[in-house]
C-alpha positions in Angstrom: 19.8 -9.3 -4.8 19.7 -7.4 -8.0 18.4 -8.8 -11.4 22.1 -9.1 -12.5 22.9 -11.3 -9.6 25.2 -8.8 -7.9 24.8 -7.0 -4.6 22.1 -4.2 -4.7 23.4 -0.7 -4.5 22.3 1.6 -1.6 21.9 4.5 -4.2 19.6 2.5 -6.4 15.9 3.4 -6.3 13.0 1.6 -4.6 10.4 0.3 -7.0 6.7 0.4 -6.1 3.7 -0.7 -8.2 0.0 -0.8 -8.1 -2.9 -1.5 -10.4 -3.6 2.2 -10.5 -2.8 5.4 -8.5 -4.0 4.2 -5.1 -0.4 2.9 -4.5 0.7 6.6 -4.3 -0.5 6.5 -0.7 2.3 4.1 -0.1 4.7 6.3 -2.0 3.5 9.2 0.2 4.3 7.1 3.4 7.7 6.1 2.1 8.6 9.6 1.3 7.9 10.5 4.9 9.8 7.6 6.3 12.6 7.5 3.8 13.0 11.1 2.4 16.4 10.4 0.8 15.4 7.5 -1.2 14.6 7.6 -5.0 11.3 5.9 -5.9 10.2 4.6 -9.2 6.4 4.1 -9.3 4.4 2.2 -11.9 0.6 2.4 -11.9 -1.1 0.0 -14.4 -3.9 2.5 -15.0 -4.8 0.9 -18.4 -5.8 -2.4 -16.7 -7.2 -1.2 -13.4 -8.9 -2.7 -11.4 -7.1 -5.9 -10.7 -9.7 -7.0 -8.0 -12.1 -8.3 -10.6 -9.4 -10.4 -12.4 -8.5 -14.0 -11.9 -5.3 -15.0 -9.9 -3.5 -16.1 -13.0 -4.2 -12.8 -14.8 -3.2 -10.7 -11.8 0.0 -12.7 -11.5 0.8 -12.1 -15.2 0.1 -8.4 -14.9 2.2 -8.2 -11.7 5.2 -9.9 -13.4 5.0 -7.4 -16.3 5.0 -4.4 -13.8 7.8 -5.9 -11.7 9.8 -6.5 -14.9 9.6 -2.9 -15.9 10.8 -1.8 -12.4 13.7 -4.2 -12.6 14.7 -2.7 -15.8 15.1 0.6 -14.0 17.6 -1.0 -11.7 15.6 -1.0 -8.4 17.0 -2.5 -5.3 13.8 -3.8 -4.0 10.1 -3.9 -5.0 7.2 -2.9 -2.8 3.8 -4.4 -4.0 1.5 -1.5 -3.2 -1.5 -3.5 -4.2 -3.5 -5.7 -1.8 -4.8 -7.9 -4.7 -1.3 -8.7 -6.0 -0.1 -9.1 -2.4 -2.8 -11.7 -1.9 -2.0 -13.9 -4.8 1.4 -13.2 -6.4 4.2 -12.3 -4.0 5.8 -15.7 -3.9 5.8 -16.1 -7.6 7.5 -12.6 -7.9 10.1 -13.7 -5.2 10.9 -16.8 -7.3 11.0 -15.0 -10.6 13.0 -11.9 -9.5 16.4 -11.9 -8.1 15.7 -9.1 -5.6 13.7 -8.4 -2.4 9.9 -8.2 -2.9 7.8 -6.7 -0.1 3.9 -6.9 0.0 1.4 -4.9 2.0 -0.7 -7.7 3.7 1.9 -9.3 6.1 3.0 -5.9 7.6 -0.5 -4.9 8.3 -1.3 -8.3 9.9 1.9 -8.1 12.0 0.9 -4.6 13.3 -2.8 -5.7 14.0 -1.6 -8.8 15.9 0.7 -6.6 18.0 -2.1 -4.0 18.7 -5.1 -6.2 19.5 -6.0 -7.0 23.1 -9.2 -9.0 22.5 -7.8 -11.0 19.5 -10.5 -9.7 17.2 -9.3 -7.9 14.1 -11.5 -6.3 11.4 -10.3 -5.8 7.9 -11.9 -3.2 5.5 -10.7 -4.0 1.9 -12.0 -4.6 -1.6 -14.3 -7.7 -2.3 -11.5 -9.4 -4.1 -9.1 -9.0 -1.2 -11.6 -10.2 1.3 -12.6 -13.1 -0.8 -8.9 -14.1 -1.2 -8.7 -14.8 2.6 -5.1 -13.4 2.6 -5.5 -11.3 5.7 -7.2 -14.1 7.6 -4.2 -16.3 6.8 -1.7 -13.7 7.6 -3.3 -13.0 10.9 -3.5 -16.7 11.7 0.2 -17.0 11.0 0.8 -14.3 13.7 -1.5 -15.9 16.3 -3.9 -18.7 16.1 -5.9 -16.9 18.8 -6.9 -14.1 16.4 -10.3 -14.0 14.8 -10.4 -12.1 11.6 -13.6 -10.3 10.4 -13.5 -9.1 6.8 -15.7 -6.4 5.5 -15.8 -5.4 1.8 -16.0 -1.6 1.4 -16.2 -1.0 -2.4 -17.6 2.6 -2.1 -14.4 3.8 -0.4 -12.4 3.5 -3.7 -14.5 5.9 -5.9 -15.0 8.1 -3.0 -11.2 8.5 -2.5 -10.7 9.0 -6.2 -13.3 11.7 -6.4 -12.0 13.5 -3.3 -15.1 12.9 -1.3 -13.2 12.2 1.9 -15.4 14.2 4.3 -19.1 14.9 4.6 -22.4 13.0 4.7 -21.7 10.4 2.0 -18.3 9.0 3.2 -19.6 9.1 6.9 -22.7 7.1 6.0 -20.5 4.6 4.0 -18.1 4.2 7.0 -21.1 3.6 9.4 -22.4 0.9 7.1 -19.0 -0.9 6.6 -18.1 -0.6 10.3 -21.4 -1.9 11.7 -20.6 -5.6 11.4 -17.1 -5.1 12.8 -18.5 -3.2 15.7 -21.0 -6.0 16.4 -18.2 -8.5 16.3 -16.4 -6.6 19.0 -13.1 -6.0 17.2 -10.6 -3.6 18.7 -8.3 -3.1 15.6 -9.3 -2.3 12.1 -6.9 -2.7 9.2 -7.5 -0.5 6.2 -6.6 -3.2 3.6 -6.6 -1.1 0.4 -4.3 1.7 -0.6 -7.1 4.0 -1.4 -8.6 3.9 2.1 -5.9 6.1 3.9 -7.5 9.1 2.1 -10.6 8.4 4.4 -8.7 7.7 7.5 -10.1 10.6 9.5 -13.7 9.8 8.8 -13.2 6.0 9.4 -11.5 6.7 12.6 -14.0 9.1 13.8 -16.9 6.7 13.0 -15.0 3.7 14.5 -14.4 5.5 17.8 -18.1 6.4 18.0 -19.3 2.8 17.2 -16.6 0.7 18.6 -15.1 2.7 21.4 -12.4 5.4 21.9 -9.5 2.8 22.1 -10.1 1.2 18.9 -7.0 1.2 16.6 -7.2 2.0 12.9 -4.2 0.8 11.0 -3.2 2.6 7.9 -1.4 -0.2 5.9 0.6 2.4 3.8 2.3 3.8 7.0 2.9 0.3 8.4 4.5 -0.8 5.2 6.7 2.2 5.0 8.0 1.5 8.5 8.8 -2.1 7.6 10.5 -1.2 4.4 12.7 1.3 6.3 13.6 -1.4 8.8 14.3 -3.9 6.0 16.7 -1.5 4.2 18.4 -0.5 7.4 19.0 -4.1 8.4 20.5 -4.9 5.0 22.6 -1.8 4.8 20.6 -0.6 1.8 19.6 2.8 3.0 20.6 5.5 0.6 23.1 7.9 2.0 22.3 11.6 2.4 23.9 13.8 -0.2 26.1 16.6 0.9 23.4 19.2 0.0 21.0 17.5 2.3 23.2 17.9 5.3 22.1 21.5 5.4 19.1 22.2 7.8 17.1 23.8 5.1 17.1 20.8 2.9 14.3 18.4 3.9 15.1 15.6 1.5 17.0 14.7 -1.6 15.0 11.7 -2.9 13.1 12.0 -6.2 9.8 10.3 -7.4 9.6 9.0 -11.0 6.0 8.0 -12.1 5.1 5.7 -14.9 1.6 4.7 -16.0 0.2 2.5 -18.6 -2.5 5.0 -19.4 -2.9 8.7 -18.4 -6.4 9.3 -17.0 -7.9 12.7 -17.8 -7.8 13.5 -14.1 -4.3 12.2 -13.5 -2.7 15.3 -12.1 -5.5 16.0 -9.7 -6.0 12.4 -8.6 -2.3 11.6 -8.3 -1.8 14.9 -6.1 -4.6 13.8 -3.9 -3.0 10.4 -3.1 0.6 11.7 -3.0 -0.2 14.8 -0.9 1.6 17.1 -3.2 2.0 17.9 -6.8 2.8 14.7 -8.6 4.5 16.2 -11.7 4.5 14.5 -15.1 4.2 10.8 -15.6 5.7 8.8 -18.4 3.3 6.5 -20.3 4.6 3.1 -21.1 3.3 -0.1 -22.8 3.5 -3.5 -20.9 
């Protein structure tokens, strides 16, 4: 439902927020899965990272971000932040009169469906691992699944600096994958929105260390598929405009970016996460 209590409109935008710019990997996946949807993205770049904050503070920040998106008339909110998804989704669902989708449950469901040995590894930030959110989500899918969490903090600065190939990310991937390989997992969830930028190097090293049949789950793509299904089931998919019916028009959806601070390297970093030129972002105060 919308904040006004009426039925959400199909042509209303999707709202997406994260503690910084990492959530743009989710926007990138949503753009691929839902090319006709308008997306409003908010990156709380002034207060990043959330992973070092307490649950109460994270929840307060999340409510502020979600409130801004509601003011833009969104039809649903996607929490593109594992930290918020770990501690605040139920509070947001209670406070907001519209659908709220997180990133943890979709990843857990996909992992539960993919594992054959019932051992799943999770690469995430220290805060997300410490929250136990993925362990609980996997247990909710199947009590047979054993979850093995591994904090991978170096992946975040590597992604932001564009160091996604070469010796440094390769060595980092080996270091973080080693305990998961020893545990015998056959599925690895990338439990941070920065990590998809390192997908190729993580997958390559995982196949070498664990085996060729290991599955690496990009949570951004998994979330995008679930959001598409959610909108379709509720008849909330935006209808294609007449101009998009032509074969030469790939999509009609637009992306609007809001940030709470504009980093010096905003355009470069945003383009890296989004996979294309990000355009200008509007700075706001929360």
